[in-house]
N, CA and C atoms as a LAMMPS dump frame, in Angstrom:
ITEM: TIMESTEP
0
ITEM: NUMBER OF ATOMS
648
ITEM: BOX BOUNDS ff ff ff
-5.0000000000000000e+02 5.0000000000000000e+02
-5.0000000000000000e+02 5.0000000000000000e+02
-5.0000000000000000e+02 5.0000000000000000e+02
ITEM: ATOMS id mol type element x y z
1 1 1 N 0.847 -1.19 -0.006
2 1 2 C 0.009 -0.007 0.006
3 1 3 C 0.867 1.245 -0.011
4 2 1 N 0.475 2.223 -0.815
5 2 2 C 1.275 3.453 -0.953
6 2 3 C 0.684 4.558 -0.062
7 3 1 N 1.535 5.15 0.769
8 3 2 C 1.12 6.252 1.631
9 3 3 C 1.74 7.524 1.118
10 4 1 N 0.947 8.586 1.052
11 4 2 C 1.44 9.865 0.586
12 4 3 C 1.638 10.801 1.781
13 5 1 N 2.745 11.541 1.752
14 5 2 C 2.949 12.543 2.775
15 5 3 C 2 13.708 2.556
16 6 1 N 1.863 14.592 3.522
17 6 2 C 0.993 15.781 3.417
18 6 3 C 1.417 16.608 2.232
19 7 1 N 2.741 16.767 2.071
20 7 2 C 3.243 17.553 0.95
21 7 3 C 2.899 16.957 -0.394
22 8 1 N 3.024 15.604 -0.501
23 8 2 C 2.645 14.934 -1.727
24 8 3 C 1.173 15.075 -2.024
25 9 1 N 0.352 14.98 -0.967
26 9 2 C -1.082 15.105 -1.124
27 9 3 C -1.464 16.504 -1.601
28 10 1 N -0.842 17.516 -1.03
29 10 2 C -1.119 18.887 -1.413
30 10 3 C -0.721 19.123 -2.871
31 11 1 N 0.43 18.576 -3.276
32 11 2 C 0.889 18.738 -4.66
33 11 3 C -0.046 18.03 -5.609
34 12 1 N -0.55 16.841 -5.231
35 12 2 C -1.464 16.094 -6.088
36 12 3 C -2.737 16.895 -6.32
37 13 1 N -3.298 17.442 -5.233
38 13 2 C -4.551 18.231 -5.366
39 13 3 C -4.309 19.493 -6.185
40 14 1 N -3.154 20.074 -6.043
41 14 2 C -2.811 21.29 -6.783
42 14 3 C -2.822 20.99 -8.278
43 15 1 N -2.213 19.874 -8.653
44 15 2 C -2.187 19.496 -10.073
45 15 3 C -3.563 19.134 -10.607
46 16 1 N -4.317 18.397 -9.787
47 16 2 C -5.677 18.053 -10.212
48 16 3 C -6.537 19.281 -10.412
49 17 1 N -6.443 20.191 -9.446
50 17 2 C -7.25 21.431 -9.548
51 17 3 C -6.84 22.279 -10.735
52 18 1 N -5.532 22.262 -11.042
53 18 2 C -5.051 23.01 -12.209
54 18 3 C -5.658 22.441 -13.475
55 19 1 N -5.703 21.083 -13.559
56 19 2 C -6.292 20.47 -14.739
57 19 3 C -7.762 20.736 -14.858
58 20 1 N -8.489 20.647 -13.714
59 20 2 C -9.926 20.938 -13.724
60 20 3 C -10.192 22.354 -14.147
61 21 1 N -9.398 23.311 -13.642
62 21 2 C -9.574 24.727 -13.956
63 21 3 C -9.378 24.959 -15.448
64 22 1 N -8.42 24.25 -16.061
65 22 2 C -8.216 24.404 -17.506
66 22 3 C -9.445 23.924 -18.282
67 23 1 N -9.998 22.756 -17.901
68 23 2 C -11.063 22.19 -18.68
69 23 3 C -12.382 22.934 -18.463
70 24 1 N -12.436 23.789 -17.423
71 24 2 C -13.65 24.582 -17.231
72 24 3 C -13.849 25.56 -18.366
73 25 1 N -12.878 25.788 -19.233
74 25 2 C -13.015 26.737 -20.304
75 25 3 C -14.063 26.255 -21.345
76 26 1 N -14.369 24.972 -21.38
77 26 2 C -15.343 24.475 -22.336
78 26 3 C -16.728 25.108 -22.055
79 27 1 N -17.107 25.167 -20.798
80 27 2 C -18.377 25.798 -20.491
81 27 3 C -18.352 27.295 -20.77
82 28 1 N -17.163 27.901 -20.646
83 28 2 C -17.024 29.322 -20.944
84 28 3 C -17.235 29.59 -22.441
85 29 1 N -16.829 28.638 -23.28
86 29 2 C -17.027 28.782 -24.702
87 29 3 C -18.51 28.837 -25.04
88 30 1 N -19.281 27.905 -24.477
89 30 2 C -20.712 27.905 -24.722
90 30 3 C -21.392 29.175 -24.201
91 31 1 N -20.91 29.638 -23.069
92 31 2 C -21.459 30.874 -22.502
93 31 3 C -21.175 32.083 -23.394
94 32 1 N -19.949 32.15 -23.922
95 32 2 C -19.585 33.254 -24.833
96 32 3 C -20.435 33.204 -26.097
97 33 1 N -20.616 32.014 -26.662
98 33 2 C -21.403 31.879 -27.885
99 33 3 C -22.85 32.252 -27.622
100 34 1 N -23.421 31.8 -26.53
101 34 2 C -24.817 32.103 -26.227
102 34 3 C -25.007 33.6 -26.024
103 35 1 N -24.113 34.222 -25.285
104 35 2 C -24.217 35.656 -25.032
105 35 3 C -24.072 36.479 -26.325
106 36 1 N -23.144 36.059 -27.179
107 36 2 C -22.921 36.764 -28.453
108 36 3 C -24.095 36.636 -29.38
109 37 1 N -24.671 35.442 -29.424
110 37 2 C -25.872 35.236 -30.287
111 37 3 C -27.021 36.078 -29.752
112 38 1 N -27.229 36.076 -28.443
113 38 2 C -28.338 36.848 -27.866
114 38 3 C -28.202 38.328 -28.15
115 39 1 N -26.954 38.84 -27.978
116 39 2 C -26.723 40.265 -28.236
117 39 3 C -27.033 40.628 -29.695
118 40 1 N -26.707 39.687 -30.608
119 40 2 C -26.975 39.963 -32.026
120 40 3 C -28.492 39.936 -32.313
121 41 1 N -29.178 38.925 -31.761
122 41 2 C -30.622 38.79 -32.026
123 41 3 C -31.394 39.959 -31.466
124 42 1 N -30.873 40.567 -30.361
125 42 2 C -31.537 41.725 -29.776
126 42 3 C -31.631 42.898 -30.752
127 43 1 N -30.679 42.948 -31.681
128 43 2 C -30.617 44.068 -32.617
129 43 3 C -31.37 43.814 -33.924
130 44 1 N -32.071 42.66 -33.992
131 44 2 C -32.884 42.38 -35.168
132 44 3 C -34.34 42.789 -34.855
133 45 1 N -34.811 43.894 -35.411
134 45 2 C -36.147 44.417 -35.054
135 45 3 C -37.258 43.434 -35.383
136 46 1 N -37.083 42.577 -36.363
137 46 2 C -38.165 41.644 -36.762
138 46 3 C -38.388 40.573 -35.717
139 47 1 N -37.414 40.383 -34.797
140 47 2 C -37.572 39.353 -33.766
141 47 3 C -38.197 39.926 -32.484
142 48 1 N -37.915 41.165 -32.2
143 48 2 C -38.471 41.776 -31.008
144 48 3 C -37.971 41.109 -29.723
145 49 1 N -36.687 40.762 -29.675
146 49 2 C -36.15 40.109 -28.49
147 49 3 C -36.129 41.076 -27.309
148 50 1 N -36.573 40.575 -26.154
149 50 2 C -36.599 41.4 -24.928
150 50 3 C -35.329 41.123 -24.116
151 51 1 N -35.356 41.56 -22.883
152 51 2 C -34.18 41.305 -22.018
153 51 3 C -34.077 39.841 -21.625
154 52 1 N -35.178 39.075 -21.787
155 52 2 C -35.105 37.648 -21.496
156 52 3 C -34.197 36.946 -22.492
157 53 1 N -33.557 35.889 -21.997
158 53 2 C -32.59 35.167 -22.822
159 53 3 C -33.269 34.519 -24.039
160 54 1 N -32.758 34.851 -25.214
161 54 2 C -33.269 34.238 -26.423
162 54 3 C -32.635 32.877 -26.649
163 55 1 N -31.462 32.678 -26.033
164 55 2 C -30.747 31.391 -26.18
165 55 3 C -29.987 31.109 -24.895
166 56 1 N -29.885 29.842 -24.528
167 56 2 C -29.185 29.459 -23.335
168 56 3 C -28.531 28.101 -23.542
169 57 1 N -27.38 27.892 -22.913
170 57 2 C -26.706 26.584 -22.944
171 57 3 C -27.525 25.635 -22.062
172 58 1 N -27.918 24.5 -22.602
173 58 2 C -28.812 23.618 -21.888
174 58 3 C -28.757 22.201 -22.468
175 59 1 N -29.299 21.251 -21.715
176 59 2 C -29.559 19.937 -22.254
177 59 3 C -30.67 20.056 -23.317
178 60 1 N -30.731 19.113 -24.188
179 60 2 C -31.863 19.077 -25.135
180 60 3 C -33.071 18.425 -24.504
181 61 1 N -32.835 17.325 -23.773
182 61 2 C -33.936 16.529 -23.207
183 61 3 C -33.689 16.294 -21.728
184 62 1 N -34.723 16.386 -20.928
185 62 2 C -34.631 16.058 -19.519
186 62 3 C -34.674 14.511 -19.343
187 63 1 N -34.397 14.069 -18.126
188 63 2 C -34.42 12.641 -17.844
189 63 3 C -35.769 12.021 -18.084
190 64 1 N -36.827 12.793 -17.919
191 64 2 C -38.184 12.235 -18.108
192 64 3 C -38.634 12.268 -19.57
193 65 1 N -37.732 12.72 -20.467
194 65 2 C -38.037 12.689 -21.879
195 65 3 C -38.61 13.978 -22.461
196 66 1 N -38.899 14.96 -21.588
197 66 2 C -39.458 16.223 -22.084
198 66 3 C -38.316 17.15 -22.544
199 67 1 N -38.666 18.083 -23.414
200 67 2 C -37.692 19.019 -23.939
201 67 3 C -37.224 19.946 -22.835
202 68 1 N -35.885 20.07 -22.71
203 68 2 C -35.292 20.903 -21.646
204 68 3 C -35.141 22.358 -22.056
205 69 1 N -35.212 22.655 -23.345
206 69 2 C -35.067 24.013 -23.831
207 69 3 C -36.279 24.829 -23.408
208 70 1 N -36.029 26.01 -22.897
209 70 2 C -37.137 26.901 -22.473
210 70 3 C -38.107 27.136 -23.628
211 71 1 N -39.411 27.228 -23.355
212 71 2 C -40.367 27.486 -24.409
213 71 3 C -40.068 28.809 -25.149
214 72 1 N -40.303 28.767 -26.433
215 72 2 C -40.132 29.948 -27.31
216 72 3 C -38.705 30.54 -27.174
217 73 1 N -37.743 29.691 -27.234
218 73 2 C -36.337 30.149 -27.185
219 73 3 C -35.448 29.112 -27.894
220 74 1 N -34.164 29.471 -27.996
221 74 2 C -33.174 28.574 -28.598
222 74 3 C -32.374 27.865 -27.508
223 75 1 N -31.966 26.663 -27.783
224 75 2 C -31.101 25.916 -26.862
225 75 3 C -29.778 25.626 -27.498
226 76 1 N -28.699 25.824 -26.78
227 76 2 C -27.319 25.55 -27.255
228 76 3 C -26.784 24.39 -26.44
229 77 1 N -26.41 23.312 -27.134
230 77 2 C -25.978 22.122 -26.428
231 77 3 C -24.746 21.543 -27.082
232 78 1 N -23.858 21.02 -26.219
233 78 2 C -22.639 20.345 -26.713
234 78 3 C -22.976 18.889 -27.014
235 79 1 N -22.735 18.44 -28.242
236 79 2 C -23.121 17.081 -28.625
237 79 3 C -21.921 16.178 -28.913
238 80 1 N -20.738 16.757 -29.077
239 80 2 C -19.572 15.933 -29.305
240 80 3 C -18.302 16.735 -29.136
241 81 1 N -17.235 16.055 -28.72
242 81 2 C -15.897 16.664 -28.612
243 81 3 C -14.915 15.761 -29.325
244 82 1 N -14.036 16.331 -30.126
245 82 2 C -12.997 15.553 -30.779
246 82 3 C -11.688 16.31 -30.714
247 83 1 N -10.618 15.565 -30.762
248 83 2 C -9.3 16.183 -30.756
249 83 3 C -8.909 16.555 -32.186
250 84 1 N -8.379 17.742 -32.361
251 84 2 C -7.893 18.188 -33.636
252 84 3 C -6.48 17.64 -33.868
253 85 1 N -6.366 16.646 -34.731
254 85 2 C -5.106 15.968 -34.941
255 85 3 C -4.291 16.507 -36.127
256 86 1 N -4.947 17.198 -37.04
257 86 2 C -4.293 17.677 -38.237
258 86 3 C -3.204 18.684 -37.899
259 87 1 N -3.499 19.564 -36.938
260 87 2 C -2.555 20.586 -36.566
261 87 3 C -2.084 20.385 -35.131
262 88 1 N -1.949 19.13 -34.757
263 88 2 C -1.568 18.778 -33.405
264 88 3 C -0.153 19.309 -33.073
265 89 1 N -0.017 19.991 -31.96
266 89 2 C 1.258 20.574 -31.567
267 89 3 C 2.19 19.514 -31.053
268 90 1 N 3.472 19.595 -31.436
269 90 2 C 4.491 18.696 -30.975
270 90 3 C 5.447 19.388 -30.009
271 91 1 N 5.283 20.674 -29.838
272 91 2 C 6.172 21.431 -28.965
273 91 3 C 5.871 21.108 -27.512
274 92 1 N 6.84 20.683 -26.775
275 92 2 C 6.659 20.317 -25.409
276 92 3 C 7.784 20.764 -24.498
277 93 1 N 8.564 21.724 -24.986
278 93 2 C 9.715 22.217 -24.193
279 93 3 C 9.477 23.692 -23.864
280 94 1 N 9.612 24.04 -22.598
281 94 2 C 9.468 25.428 -22.147
282 94 3 C 10.755 25.877 -21.489
283 95 1 N 11.241 27.046 -21.835
284 95 2 C 12.483 27.578 -21.307
285 95 3 C 12.128 28.823 -20.48
286 96 1 N 12.466 28.77 -19.174
287 96 2 C 12.196 29.889 -18.279
288 96 3 C 13.213 30.985 -18.475
289 97 1 N 12.979 32.13 -17.826
290 97 2 C 13.877 33.273 -17.966
291 97 3 C 15.299 32.951 -17.428
292 98 1 N 15.37 32.064 -16.412
293 98 2 C 16.674 31.722 -15.847
294 98 3 C 17.367 30.599 -16.621
295 99 1 N 16.744 30.164 -17.708
296 99 2 C 17.356 29.111 -18.522
297 99 3 C 16.892 27.722 -18.174
298 100 1 N 16.086 27.566 -17.126
299 100 2 C 15.613 26.248 -16.739
300 100 3 C 14.713 25.691 -17.804
301 101 1 N 14.971 24.45 -18.192
302 101 2 C 14.213 23.791 -19.253
303 101 3 C 13.169 22.843 -18.624
304 102 1 N 11.903 23.019 -18.994
305 102 2 C 10.839 22.179 -18.478
306 102 3 C 10.168 21.464 -19.636
307 103 1 N 9.783 20.217 -19.423
308 103 2 C 9.07 19.448 -20.435
309 103 3 C 7.618 19.285 -19.966
310 104 1 N 6.686 19.606 -20.859
311 104 2 C 5.286 19.434 -20.561
312 104 3 C 4.655 18.695 -21.755
313 105 1 N 3.509 18.056 -21.489
314 105 2 C 2.82 17.357 -22.59
315 105 3 C 2.298 18.396 -23.575
316 106 1 N 2.245 18.061 -24.863
317 106 2 C 1.738 18.996 -25.878
318 106 3 C 0.293 19.406 -25.543
319 107 1 N -0.061 20.627 -25.925
320 107 2 C -1.421 21.12 -25.693
321 107 3 C -2.409 20.299 -26.496
322 108 1 N -3.638 20.232 -26.014
323 108 2 C -4.725 19.537 -26.685
324 108 3 C -5.573 20.573 -27.422
325 109 1 N -5.766 20.348 -28.71
326 109 2 C -6.612 21.248 -29.482
327 109 3 C -7.889 20.512 -29.807
328 110 1 N -9.02 21.11 -29.395
329 110 2 C -10.292 20.425 -29.48
330 110 3 C -11.232 21.073 -30.468
331 111 1 N -12.124 20.247 -31.014
332 111 2 C -13.233 20.705 -31.813
333 111 3 C -14.491 20.391 -31.032
334 112 1 N -15.334 21.407 -30.767
335 112 2 C -16.577 21.217 -30.074
336 112 3 C -17.712 21.254 -31.091
337 113 1 N -18.563 20.259 -31.077
338 113 2 C -19.726 20.227 -31.962
339 113 3 C -20.948 20.671 -31.152
340 114 1 N -21.539 21.771 -31.551
341 114 2 C -22.666 22.334 -30.813
342 114 3 C -23.935 22.303 -31.64
343 115 1 N -25.009 22.02 -30.975
344 115 2 C -26.323 21.969 -31.609
345 115 3 C -27.154 23.148 -31.108
346 116 1 N -27.718 23.911 -32.013
347 116 2 C -28.619 25.005 -31.662
348 116 3 C -30.004 24.652 -32.187
349 117 1 N -30.936 24.441 -31.262
350 117 2 C -32.28 23.989 -31.627
351 117 3 C -33.309 25.037 -31.214
352 118 1 N -34.374 25.102 -31.989
353 118 2 C -35.454 26.099 -31.751
354 118 3 C -36.655 25.378 -31.165
355 119 1 N -37.051 25.748 -29.942
356 119 2 C -38.22 25.175 -29.288
357 119 3 C -39.315 26.265 -29.232
358 120 1 N -40.059 26.433 -30.321
359 120 2 C -41.079 27.489 -30.401
360 120 3 C -42.437 26.892 -30.71
361 121 1 N -43.443 27.429 -30.081
362 121 2 C -44.823 27.009 -30.363
363 121 3 C -45.221 27.452 -31.756
364 122 1 N -44.67 28.632 -32.163
365 122 2 C -44.902 29.159 -33.487
366 122 3 C -43.731 28.738 -34.377
367 123 1 N -44.019 27.826 -35.295
368 123 2 C -42.984 27.228 -36.113
369 123 3 C -42.208 28.268 -36.924
370 124 1 N -42.899 29.217 -37.522
371 124 2 C -42.28 30.27 -38.335
372 124 3 C -41.352 31.151 -37.489
373 125 1 N -41.784 31.399 -36.251
374 125 2 C -40.969 32.24 -35.35
375 125 3 C -39.644 31.53 -35.035
376 126 1 N -39.733 30.256 -34.807
377 126 2 C -38.507 29.477 -34.552
378 126 3 C -37.548 29.511 -35.697
379 127 1 N -38.078 29.457 -36.938
380 127 2 C -37.224 29.526 -38.115
381 127 3 C -36.576 30.912 -38.244
382 128 1 N -37.282 31.936 -37.844
383 128 2 C -36.71 33.289 -37.859
384 128 3 C -35.509 33.399 -36.955
385 129 1 N -35.63 32.83 -35.76
386 129 2 C -34.513 32.861 -34.801
387 129 3 C -33.331 32.034 -35.318
388 130 1 N -33.607 30.909 -35.904
389 130 2 C -32.537 30.103 -36.465
390 130 3 C -31.835 30.847 -37.617
391 131 1 N -32.641 31.534 -38.419
392 131 2 C -32.048 32.324 -39.517
393 131 3 C -31.169 33.422 -38.948
394 132 1 N -31.564 34.017 -37.84
395 132 2 C -30.749 35.029 -37.209
396 132 3 C -29.404 34.481 -36.735
397 133 1 N -29.441 33.243 -36.185
398 133 2 C -28.194 32.583 -35.756
399 133 3 C -27.26 32.347 -36.964
400 134 1 N -27.802 31.831 -38.007
401 134 2 C -26.999 31.567 -39.214
402 134 3 C -26.419 32.897 -39.772
403 135 1 N -27.225 33.921 -39.772
404 135 2 C -26.807 35.222 -40.235
405 135 3 C -25.666 35.777 -39.344
406 136 1 N -25.801 35.557 -38.043
407 136 2 C -24.763 36.037 -37.117
408 136 3 C -23.405 35.348 -37.39
409 137 1 N -23.418 34.042 -37.488
410 137 2 C -22.142 33.308 -37.688
411 137 3 C -21.577 33.508 -39.087
412 138 1 N -22.469 33.872 -40.025
413 138 2 C -21.974 34.168 -41.369
414 138 3 C -21.126 35.439 -41.346
415 139 1 N -21.485 36.368 -40.478
416 139 2 C -20.763 37.629 -40.391
417 139 3 C -19.66 37.602 -39.357
418 140 1 N -19.807 36.757 -38.344
419 140 2 C -18.793 36.667 -37.273
420 140 3 C -18.525 35.203 -36.974
421 141 1 N -17.492 34.666 -37.577
422 141 2 C -17.175 33.25 -37.346
423 141 3 C -15.836 33.078 -36.659
424 142 1 N -15.126 34.192 -36.375
425 142 2 C -13.848 34.125 -35.64
426 142 3 C -13.986 34.992 -34.39
427 143 1 N -13.696 34.414 -33.251
428 143 2 C -13.788 35.136 -31.981
429 143 3 C -12.374 35.224 -31.36
430 144 1 N -11.954 36.44 -31.094
431 144 2 C -10.663 36.708 -30.427
432 144 3 C -10.943 37.675 -29.265
433 145 1 N -9.907 37.932 -28.484
434 145 2 C -10.066 38.869 -27.378
435 145 3 C -10.26 40.273 -27.865
436 146 1 N -9.873 40.546 -29.133
437 146 2 C -10.029 41.864 -29.71
438 146 3 C -11.505 42.159 -29.979
439 147 1 N -12.252 41.184 -30.521
440 147 2 C -13.641 41.434 -30.859
441 147 3 C -14.612 40.838 -29.815
442 148 1 N -14.056 40.081 -28.879
443 148 2 C -14.866 39.484 -27.793
444 148 3 C -14.122 39.666 -26.487
445 149 1 N -14.278 40.831 -25.833
446 149 2 C -13.533 41.11 -24.59
447 149 3 C -13.757 40.091 -23.488
448 150 1 N -14.913 39.447 -23.468
449 150 2 C -15.228 38.484 -22.397
450 150 3 C -14.621 37.107 -22.649
451 151 1 N -13.912 36.937 -23.747
452 151 2 C -13.335 35.634 -24.073
453 151 3 C -12.323 35.256 -22.988
454 152 1 N -12.373 34.01 -22.559
455 152 2 C -11.47 33.516 -21.526
456 152 3 C -10.02 33.74 -21.947
457 153 1 N -9.17 34.289 -21.069
458 153 2 C -7.773 34.571 -21.417
459 153 3 C -7.006 33.338 -21.89
460 154 1 N -7.451 32.15 -21.509
461 154 2 C -6.752 30.927 -21.902
462 154 3 C -7.103 30.516 -23.331
463 155 1 N -8.085 31.172 -23.912
464 155 2 C -8.485 30.868 -25.296
465 155 3 C -7.923 31.896 -26.255
466 156 1 N -7.115 31.453 -27.173
467 156 2 C -6.523 32.363 -28.138
468 156 3 C -7.506 32.743 -29.246
469 157 1 N -8.229 31.781 -29.771
470 157 2 C -9.128 32.043 -30.886
471 157 3 C -10.158 30.934 -31.016
472 158 1 N -11.364 31.305 -31.392
473 158 2 C -12.412 30.352 -31.697
474 158 3 C -12.834 30.567 -33.163
475 159 1 N -12.928 29.495 -33.88
476 159 2 C -13.379 29.555 -35.264
477 159 3 C -14.625 28.675 -35.398
478 160 1 N -15.717 29.275 -35.854
479 160 2 C -17.013 28.586 -35.889
480 160 3 C -17.369 28.262 -37.354
481 161 1 N -17.679 27.003 -37.618
482 161 2 C -17.991 26.529 -38.96
483 161 3 C -19.314 25.78 -38.95
484 162 1 N -20.131 26.001 -39.971
485 162 2 C -21.385 25.235 -40.116
486 162 3 C -21.036 23.784 -40.433
487 163 1 N -21.712 22.901 -39.743
488 163 2 C -21.458 21.466 -39.899
489 163 3 C -22.748 20.792 -40.368
490 164 1 N -22.729 20.204 -41.521
491 164 2 C -23.934 19.582 -42.095
492 164 3 C -23.957 18.054 -41.849
493 165 1 N -25.14 17.512 -41.629
494 165 2 C -25.332 16.082 -41.443
495 165 3 C -26.217 15.537 -42.594
496 166 1 N -26.017 14.268 -42.904
497 166 2 C -26.915 13.626 -43.839
498 166 3 C -28.232 13.346 -43.098
499 167 1 N -29.291 12.983 -43.831
500 167 2 C -30.554 12.662 -43.193
501 167 3 C -30.4 11.495 -42.223
502 168 1 N -29.587 10.526 -42.628
503 168 2 C -29.362 9.362 -41.768
504 168 3 C -28.635 9.754 -40.474
505 169 1 N -27.573 10.588 -40.592
506 169 2 C -26.872 11.039 -39.428
507 169 3 C -27.764 11.89 -38.512
508 170 1 N -28.592 12.715 -39.128
509 170 2 C -29.489 13.549 -38.353
510 170 3 C -30.493 12.694 -37.573
511 171 1 N -31.01 11.656 -38.238
512 171 2 C -31.943 10.762 -37.59
513 171 3 C -31.294 10.026 -36.426
514 172 1 N -30.054 9.596 -36.624
515 172 2 C -29.335 8.892 -35.563
516 172 3 C -29.047 9.817 -34.371
517 173 1 N -28.701 11.077 -34.692
518 173 2 C -28.422 12.04 -33.617
519 173 3 C -29.608 12.249 -32.729
520 174 1 N -30.749 12.569 -33.332
521 174 2 C -31.929 12.867 -32.545
522 174 3 C -32.439 11.608 -31.829
523 175 1 N -32.209 10.441 -32.447
524 175 2 C -32.559 9.206 -31.782
525 175 3 C -31.71 8.972 -30.524
526 176 1 N -30.414 9.276 -30.642
527 176 2 C -29.515 9.14 -29.46
528 176 3 C -29.838 10.148 -28.4
529 177 1 N -30.345 11.338 -28.778
530 177 2 C -30.727 12.344 -27.825
531 177 3 C -32.042 12.009 -27.133
532 178 1 N -32.812 11.094 -27.741
533 178 2 C -34.078 10.688 -27.178
534 178 3 C -35.156 11.722 -27.335
535 179 1 N -35.12 12.461 -28.433
536 179 2 C -36.11 13.518 -28.649
537 179 3 C -36.579 13.521 -30.086
538 180 1 N -37.756 14.074 -30.254
539 180 2 C -38.249 14.293 -31.627
540 180 3 C -37.509 15.484 -32.237
541 181 1 N -37.376 15.458 -33.536
542 181 2 C -36.598 16.504 -34.209
543 181 3 C -37.173 17.894 -33.975
544 182 1 N -36.266 18.83 -33.717
545 182 2 C -36.608 20.238 -33.656
546 182 3 C -35.791 20.978 -34.731
547 183 1 N -36.302 22.017 -35.335
548 183 2 C -35.522 22.804 -36.282
549 183 3 C -34.178 23.192 -35.636
550 184 1 N -33.091 22.904 -36.298
551 184 2 C -31.812 23.072 -35.607
552 184 3 C -30.697 23.241 -36.637
553 185 1 N -29.535 23.604 -36.11
554 185 2 C -28.347 23.77 -36.915
555 185 3 C -27.15 23.357 -36.034
556 186 1 N -26.126 22.774 -36.672
557 186 2 C -24.945 22.331 -35.933
558 186 3 C -23.749 23.146 -36.346
559 187 1 N -22.94 23.555 -35.36
560 187 2 C -21.712 24.278 -35.666
561 187 3 C -20.539 23.585 -34.998
562 188 1 N -19.439 23.565 -35.75
563 188 2 C -18.179 23.031 -35.242
564 188 3 C -17.335 24.215 -34.778
565 189 1 N -16.927 24.166 -33.518
566 189 2 C -16.167 25.26 -32.923
567 189 3 C -14.731 24.781 -32.725
568 190 1 N -13.775 25.418 -33.383
569 190 2 C -12.398 25.047 -33.241
570 190 3 C -11.545 26.298 -33.187
571 191 1 N -10.382 26.248 -32.675
572 191 2 C -9.658 25.279 -31.916
573 191 3 C -9.596 25.782 -30.505
574 192 1 N -9.681 24.923 -29.555
575 192 2 C -9.531 25.318 -28.166
576 192 3 C -8.294 24.606 -27.637
577 193 1 N -7.298 25.355 -27.26
578 193 2 C -6.051 24.772 -26.781
579 193 3 C -6.072 24.687 -25.265
580 194 1 N -5.953 23.471 -24.762
581 194 2 C -5.928 23.23 -23.32
582 194 3 C -4.553 22.739 -22.953
583 195 1 N -3.818 23.514 -22.173
584 195 2 C -2.451 23.2 -21.789
585 195 3 C -2.39 22.863 -20.308
586 196 1 N -2.092 21.616 -20
587 196 2 C -1.916 21.202 -18.604
588 196 3 C -0.622 21.788 -18.114
589 197 1 N -0.689 22.516 -17.016
590 197 2 C 0.489 23.224 -16.487
591 197 3 C 1.493 22.296 -15.81
592 198 1 N 1.112 21.077 -15.512
593 198 2 C 1.993 20.181 -14.788
594 198 3 C 3.203 19.825 -15.655
595 199 1 N 4.391 19.922 -15.06
596 199 2 C 5.627 19.609 -15.751
597 199 3 C 5.941 18.104 -15.613
598 200 1 N 6.421 17.507 -16.71
599 200 2 C 6.805 16.119 -16.633
600 200 3 C 8.225 15.957 -16.077
601 201 1 N 9.086 16.939 -16.323
602 201 2 C 10.391 16.971 -15.721
603 201 3 C 11.008 18.352 -15.862
604 202 1 N 12.058 18.64 -15.16
605 202 2 C 12.695 19.942 -15.193
606 202 3 C 14.206 19.76 -15.13
607 203 1 N 14.933 20.527 -15.969
608 203 2 C 16.379 20.435 -16.035
609 203 3 C 16.976 21.81 -15.795
610 204 1 N 18.031 21.868 -14.998
611 204 2 C 18.721 23.124 -14.766
612 204 3 C 19.54 23.489 -16.029
613 205 1 N 19.72 24.799 -16.259
614 205 2 C 20.454 25.193 -17.452
615 205 3 C 21.944 24.785 -17.352
616 206 1 N 22.562 24.575 -18.502
617 206 2 C 23.991 24.246 -18.573
618 206 3 C 24.759 25.565 -18.614
619 207 1 N 25.5 25.824 -17.551
620 207 2 C 26.222 27.098 -17.431
621 207 3 C 27.642 26.991 -17.874
622 208 1 N 28.311 25.832 -17.702
623 208 2 C 29.705 25.664 -18.048
624 208 3 C 29.876 24.394 -18.886
625 209 1 N 30.608 24.512 -19.944
626 209 2 C 30.935 23.375 -20.809
627 209 3 C 32.424 23.163 -20.712
628 210 1 N 32.827 22.006 -20.22
629 210 2 C 34.235 21.7 -20.077
630 210 3 C 34.672 20.817 -21.245
631 211 1 N 35.785 21.148 -21.834
632 211 2 C 36.342 20.337 -22.925
633 211 3 C 37.724 19.847 -22.498
634 212 1 N 38.001 18.631 -22.882
635 212 2 C 39.323 18.034 -22.577
636 212 3 C 40.18 18.019 -23.811
637 213 1 N 41.427 18.512 -23.655
638 213 2 C 42.334 18.498 -24.793
639 213 3 C 42.902 17.092 -24.968
640 214 1 N 42.98 16.671 -26.194
641 214 2 C 43.452 15.35 -26.482
642 214 3 C 44.76 15.441 -27.29
643 215 1 N 45.784 14.811 -26.735
644 215 2 C 47.085 14.86 -27.448
645 215 3 C 47.12 13.97 -28.659
646 216 1 N 48.096 14.289 -29.514
647 216 2 C 48.222 13.474 -30.727
648 216 3 C 49.284 12.373 -30.463
């Protein structure tokens, strides 16, 4: 049986909490997207959006099978996460100001697949809101701290792309969600870089190089 000292235990929790804190940025992404969409829809006079939330991050379906999206509003839900392997970073060496070399695991770049569904009693009204969402992302599909001040400092850039499904894929998706189809659109959000701060090892800088002369 392995026993940890108090110092080891504190260090373990510190590393775990650091990792958890990094992954909390996923919910921040959905929050930023929902707030940005709502702010845009508010400025469309044909929708007449009030101060109430026009869109919120939410489950699609409750445990009892009923729709979880608030009536007469849009729901934003995370339906899949995948690692971006095409541009996967291989850099894992960090050099501090004093020359100390640290090795860390490469950052993880993720693609988030989000579903935006319209739960409206008035079918045409729901389509208007969805059209507003599509119009918004057509004009603003890149989010940086320059155009989105509330963007989490750990996120360098978000790129939003429309993601289309075949009828078969769409049927399978809603079947897995356990809900009847609602007018909806899917967006792929990339790239989110998550860097675990924990070091795998650390090396002191080389300050002196000694060479030995070899006679002939």
